N, C-alpha and C positions, 0 to 999 in steps of 0.2 A: 504494500500500500504506500502511496506517495503523498507527500504534503502539498496541498494546493495553495497557491497565492494568486493575487489579482493585479497583474501589471497593466498599465495603460501607456500608450505612447502616441507620438504625433501622428495624425492621420496621414496615410500615404495615398496620394491621389490616384496613381495608376492602378493600384491593386483594388481600389474601390470599384473598378470598372469590369471586374472579372465576370466571365460567363459561366454559369453552372448548368450545362446542358444535361439535365437530369432525366433523360429519356423522353423529353417532350418533342413535339413536331414543330419545327420552325419554318414558317412560310418564307420563301426567299425568291423574289423576282431578280432576274439578272440585272447587274448594274452596268454602267458605261464607264470607260476609262477616261474619256475626254473631260476636261475641266472647263471647256468653252461655254457650256450651258449650265454651269454650277451657280451657286448662290450669287446674286447680284444685289447692288444697292436698291433698296425698296422692296425686296422680296420677303422681308420678315413677316408682315401681316399675313400674306397668303400662305407661306410655309407653316406658320404657327397654326393657322386654321386647319391645314392638312394634318398636322401632328395631332391636334385635338380631336379631329374626326377619327383618326386611327385609334387613339387611346379610348375614345368613347365606345368603340366596337370591340374592345379587348376586355381582359379580366381585371385590368388595373383599377378602374373605379370601384369594383366590388371589394378588392383587397384593401383599398385606401378608405373607402366610404364615399359615396357619391356626393354628399353634402360637403365633406371635408375637401374633396377634390375640386368641386366648384368654387369653394372659398379660396383655395390656393391659386387657382387659375385667375380669379379676379384680382388677387393681391399682386401677381407677377405679370399680368398681361401687358401693362404699359412698358415695363422694363424690357420685355421680350420684343414687342413689335417695333420699338424704337431703334433696334440694333441695325447697324449699317454694314457690318462684316459678318462673315459666317462664323468666325471664331467667337465674336462677342455674342452672336445669336445662340450658339451652342452652349456657351457658359451660362447665359440667362435661362435657357430652357432647362439646363441641368440643375440650376439653383431651385427652380420650381419642382423638378422631379425629386431632388434630394429632400425637400421639405415634406414629401409624401411618406418618408421613412419606410419605403418598400425597396428591397434590393432587386438586382437584375432588371433594372429599369433605367435606361440611359439613352441619350442622343449622341451619336458620334458623327464627326466629319471625316472626309477622306484624308485629312491630315493627322488623324489618330491611327496609331498602329493597330489598335484593337479593331477598328473598322475592317482592316484587311485580314486580320486573323479570323474574325467572324465570317467574312466573305469566303475565305479559303476553307473554313470548317464546314459551313452549311451550304455553300454555293456549288455550282457546277464546276468541274475541273476545267482549266483553261487559263489563258493569259490574263483574263479579267480578274482572276482571283490571286494574281501574283503581285508582289511588291519588291521594289528595290530596297535592299537593306544590307547592313554589315553584321547584324547579330547582337547589337547592344539593346538590352531591355531597359528603357529609360524610366526615370521617376522624377516627376516635377514636384519640387518642394520649395515653397515660398518663391515661386516664379523663377526658379533656377532648375536646370536639368542635371541629374546625377545618374551615373550608371548603377542601376539596381542589380543587373546580372548580365552575363555574357553567355549567349547560347553556345553550347558545346558543338564543335564542328562547323561554326560559322566563320566568316572572314575575320571577325574581331578576336576569335579565340587564338591564343598564342601571342597576341600583340601586347604591348605594354599598357594595358587597360585593366584597372582593378575596380571592384565594387567600391563605390563611394567617390570615384573620380567625378569632378564636375565637368560637364561637356560644354565647352564654350562656343567654338565655331567649327564649321566645316568649309574648307577652302576660303577662309576669311569671312564667311557670312554667319550670322547667329544660327546656332543649332536648332533644328526642328526635326522631330523623330522621323517624319516621312518626307517632307519637302527637301531636306538636305541631301537626299539620295535619289530623288525623282529623276528618271532618265539618265542615271549615272552608272548603270550596270556595266561592269567590265572596265571602267576607267578609274584609275587611282584617285582617291580623295585624301586630303590632309585634315585630320581631326585634332583640334587643340583642346587640351584638358588641363585642369588644375587638380593635382593630387592633394595638395594642401593649399590654403589660401596663398596665392602668389608663387607657388611652386608649379610652374607651367611646363608642359612638355607636349610634343606632337607625335602622332603616329600616322602612318600611311596605310590605308585599307582599300580594298577593291570591292565595291558593292556587287551583290548578286541579285538577280531577279528570280524569285521563287515563291511558292506558297508558304506562308508563315506556319500553316498547320504542319506541312511536311518538315519545315525547319525545326519546329518545336519537337515533333516526334523523333527526328534524328538526334536532337540534343539530349533527349531523355536516354536513348540507347547509348550514346557516346559518353554520357556522364557516368555510366556504370564503371566503377573502379575499385581498387582496394587501398585502404589507408592503414599505415602502421602507427601504433600508439601504445606505449608502455609494454612493449613485448607482445602485443596482440595485433591481429590483422582483421580489419573490418571491411565489409562491403559498403559501398556508398552509392546512393541513387539520388539524383536531382529530379524530383517528381514535378516537372513544370506543369503538367496537366494530367488529368485522368481520362482524357479522350484517347482513342486509339485502340489497337488490338491487344494490348497488354503483353507484348513480347518482352518487356523489361522484367516481368516477373519470372518468365521462363529462364532468362539469363541469370537472375539472382538465385533462383533455385539451383541452377547448375553450380554456382559459386559456393553454396552453403557448406559443402563438405570441406572447403579449403579456407574458411574464415571463422572467426570467433563471434561475430555479431554483425548487425546492420545499422548504418546511419541513414535514415530516411528523411530527406530534406523536402518538406512540403511548404516552405515559406513563400515561395514565389510562384508566379504563373496564374493559371486559370483552373476552372473546375472541370466537370466532365460527368462520368458515371462511376459510382463507388463500388460496384459489384466485384470486379476483378481484384481490386485492392483489399476488399473485405475478405475474399476467399484466401488471398495470399497471407493475410495477417491473423485473422481470427476464425476462419472457416466459413462455411456456407450458411449455417443456421442463423436466422435473424434474431432469435432469442439468445444467441451466444451460448447455447447449451453444449456445443461441441459435437453435434451429430456428424459433421464432416470436418475433420481436423484441418488446421491451417497448413499451407505449404511451407511457410517459414517457421521454424520451431526454435531457433537460437535467439539469444537476446537481441533486442532492437530498441533504439531510441529514435523518436520522431521529433524533428524540429518544426515548430509552428510559429505563425505570425499572421499579419493582416492578409497575406496571400493564401493562407489556409482557409479558403472559403468554399461555400457551396458543397459539392460532392466530397471535397477533402474534409470538410467539417463533419460530414456524416461518418467518414472513415475514422477520424481521430476520436469522435464521440464513442463509436462502437469499441475502439481499442481501449479507451479509458474505462468504459463501462465493464469491459472484460478483464481489466487490470493486466492487459497483455503487454503494455510498454509505457514507459514514462514519456511525457511530452515536455519538451524544453524550448523556451523562447518566450514569445508573447501570446496573448489570448487570441483566439480566432474572432472574426468580426460579427458572427451571428447572421450571415447573409446566406440563407438557405431557401431559395425560391427557384423553381425551374424557369427556363426560358420559354415563355409562351409563344412568342413569334418574333421574327425580325422583319421590319418593313423598310423598304427603300423610300427615302424622302428626297424628292428631286433626283439629281444625278450624283450628288456628292454628300448625301446625308443618310444615316441609318438609325432607325429607332429600335432598340431592344425593349421588348415588352415582357412583364412578369407573367408567369403562368401559375403553377401550383405552389401554394405555401406549405413548407414542411414544418414539422413541430419545432425544429431548432432555429427557425427564423427569429431573429431578435434575441437569441440566447447564446452568447459566446461560450465556447469551451475554453476553460482556463488551463494553462500549462501546469504540470506538476512541479516544475522548477522554472520560476520566472527569471529570465535573463534578458535584459534590454540590449538593443543594438541600434545606434544611430548611424546610418550609413554615410552621412555627409562628411566628405573628406576623411573617411576612416582608413584609406589606403589599403583596403582589403582586410583589415582586422575584423575578426568574427568571434566575439566572446561567446556567442550562443553555441557555435560549433566547438569551440575549445572546451566548454563545459560538457557538451554532449559526448565528446571523446572520453573525457575523464570518467563520466558516469558509466558509459558503456564498458570501459575497461574494468571498472569496479564490478559491474554485473557479470562480465565474462570471467573474472577472477573467482567470484563467488560460485559460479556454475562449475568451474573447473575443480574447485575444492570440494564441492558437493559430489561431483562424479568420482573423485578419488576416495571419498569417505564411504560411498555406498557399498562397494564390495566388502570392505572390512566390516561394516555394520551387518551385512547379510551373513557373513561368516560367524559373527558373534551371536546373531540370532539363532543360527543353526545349532550352535553349541548349547 
């Protein structure tokens, strides 16, 4: 049994936008790649009216309460319709949506990387679902951009970029997650970063154009590695998302005989479906009675945070309920609603609508060991991972000692 505590930390903007595709059906009309017919000055009233019509015909008013929603719309209408740029319009719409206190409800522009990930996840295969990128997962904090993560196997992997580096410019222009690399696939770009305030360096990367869904699935598989700590060897997985075929669990199962435990990093990325992860960690039975045993039986520690949302929250809740593994890091956000639908708004906007509310919505899962981490200018330092390694080494040591004592105890019992 583990001692729980209740940490809170600064809200991280990008992880608040995570999709939790929990088995719902998302309607998805094809989008266009041209920006010539995108948001124009004076479009705000008409586009807002379109958004309100789509929301009216969705499950959102029922989840929020129709009177509450009508009141929120009235409060925010003037601020939304007076916007003259798409970025300002999206920010105003999302302030309205955020006030509804329902997760999996957001408006994206095609300058948001999440727009493209959703498109590549739920849309048809093809060029219109692909994005030029270098593999940096960005995080906007106080109007400044920081590297939240680097996708394994991406152009940025292996370069001198660390979590916490502030991203300043690309080829001398202010950094934007999508616009900085648009139409730049195959051509080198120079990225300027601050590791510490005033400690500036540059790296050269070559953007690729590909599906972000495929890029993230590749990153999950390529993240699988072994970590040496205190004489033990641990498997490591960066669980960016629970979408996909679950091949990562097959590879981890193959590693199980050669390692002493598993570090499962669920802090970053998106949601998905929880079933494969549940089977891997606690077995198939929803009541956790152990009718079908888990595939992973050695010690495991799970790292949690604001990115541990949606389907990941269901997994860690089941793990904690079963006392299967300690959770280390920050509390989960309590965002457990399925995606009801995705609707194209104009040629360059996307509205994600909430679907089914799960029992964990609004109920964060607390870590067993609260360890805070502020990524800003941290130069890759990771106190949560450091704690998790020490904890897992202690668990592996205890299991090893128990295994050594059991034969002797059995012999003593026989006598």
